[in-house]
Each structure stands twice: as structure tokens, then as C-alpha cells.
C-alpha positions, 0 to 999 in steps of 0.5 A: 111478704107474699104478693097476691100471685104467690100461690099461683106462682107456686102452683105453676112450679108444681105443674111444671114439676108434675109434668116432669113426673115428680113424685109425691108433690106437696105444697105447704102453707107456712104463712101462719107459722113463724117461718122465713117464707110463705110456702114450701113446694116439695118434690121427689125424683128417682134419679139425679137426672130426673131431679135436674130435669124437674128443676129446669122445668120449674125454672123455665116455667116460672121465668116464662109465665111469671118472669120469676128467677130464684133469689138463691139456688143450692145443690145443683152440683150433687143433684140429690137436693136442689133448693130454689129460693124465690123469697116468698116461697122455696122449692125443694127437689129431692132424690127420694131417699134424701127426702125421706132422710130430711123429712120436711113434711114431718118437721113442718107437720103443723103446716096445712097442705095446699091443694095441688093444681088439677092435672093428671097425677103421675103414679108413684114409680116402683124404684126396684123395677128396671127402667131407662132413667132417660126414658122416664125423665122424658116421660116416654114410659109410664110408671108401669113400664109401658111406653106412651103412644 
């Protein structure tokens, strides 16, 4: 099913998501399981604006670097769970509470995790702390609420 580049393409999606401050990034290797795809890439955002921003970053990066467009896309209207189906892999971008509810990592617990690309990891955000979500999505503030230089 997958091409030799599939895992590199999935890691490109992860890099794009992390660059937009995606929370709890996970790549699951489903190749040894009875599944319709080879990989799941799962990310969380803390607001619908951030979920949309992560999605657009992934779409843009995969188009630019790999000339890849999703075969199917779901969830853009509500932006609490956006699914990008690239056939050989599926990207899930959730609002944090939606991700907890559906718990894909628990459903596919037997799937090994793929090592994420080496990047500066973004610390988890305290969602109880007040912040301007546009600043957070644009990366103008860090998880501790301080501005970046």
C-alpha cells in the first residue's frame, strides 16, 4: 500500500503540526494490524482556530514538499476533529477534549509509536490559563504565557 516515502511524508505532516504548536503529537504504525491505512498521525489543538491552523499548515507543507493532496477531508465546518485521508496515512487533528473522548491511541493501543521528527518540542499548554488564542496559534506566546523575542 505505502510508498517508500510514506513515513517521511507523515513525519513532514508532524513537523508542520508541531510548528503550529500542536499538542501531544503521535504517529501510530498500523502496518502490522488489520487496518485500512498504514499510519495515523494524531495531534491536538486548544481551540478551533488552532485546529484549523494546524490543518492548513499540514495541507500546505505536504503540497509544497511532496505534491500530496488528501483524497478525502472531513470536519472542516466544526473544527473539533478534522480528518485528512491521504490513503496510505490518515491525519487526525482534534480539539483536546474531543481527542480524549474518542481516544484513538487507546483503540489502537497495540500499534507501535513512530519516533517524531527532531524538533524543539512545544510544552503542553495549561488550558486553564488565560491567553489570546490568536497569539497562541501564531506562536507569539509560549506555553508559560511569555512573549517570544
